[in-house]
Steps between C-alpha positions, in 0.01 A plus 500: 500500500795733566597463136160628382503790745853586389411503132182700569690761699763519226231561238346784704845646570588494132176672402593787733859497374394521137272794573777668702753462218283552193164639613624858485553456126132415456400787729706729278326364189162558665604858586459432874868584533615774269820497299628771731422314826822517701690174509517504880117490512496198270769332712310565823181362344688190386659455844158511661379222271824307550443507876186294443705264284746444784212429740425192289847410367676473836236275660494286185874440524489436875208261468636322193865456604579145610715637784177635652300184436399596146506297184769678298874560492622855438579416139154355447337807658696730271416309182131482596504873572659581163246291308215666689654843435521443126152349485345793690699747289382335177136513606543862615659598170237331284209641704621854569731570206300378203772601252737237641457168321620154589713326240629146452828581676312605815329162509835329442641696795210386717572142401858552616370634833283194544809291432688705762234421760517132412882503521517681832270240658714203388683326781 
């Protein structure tokens, strides 16, 4: 059950992270943030969102780490987190930035990530 909670927390954390890193670009496109919005305002906004990300990421790693009774090694946690990050980012990009298209090479890269997950779980 820890494994499911860990993955769920990582998904939520990565949703916040993606919005913290790239959401301001969409807000700029929507004219919520102007082109002349000072960078420090954008950074502070992103930090506020990133704080929420850390509120999910840190517990996910603590709960999931085998040293704390979890199901995953550090390497496994990192690979899972990277796959989740790229999956969330891809969905975010396709939904919010309609001009960004997926191509065959993106799917090939995802296949490589799936292979990475498989490899990192080999004994």
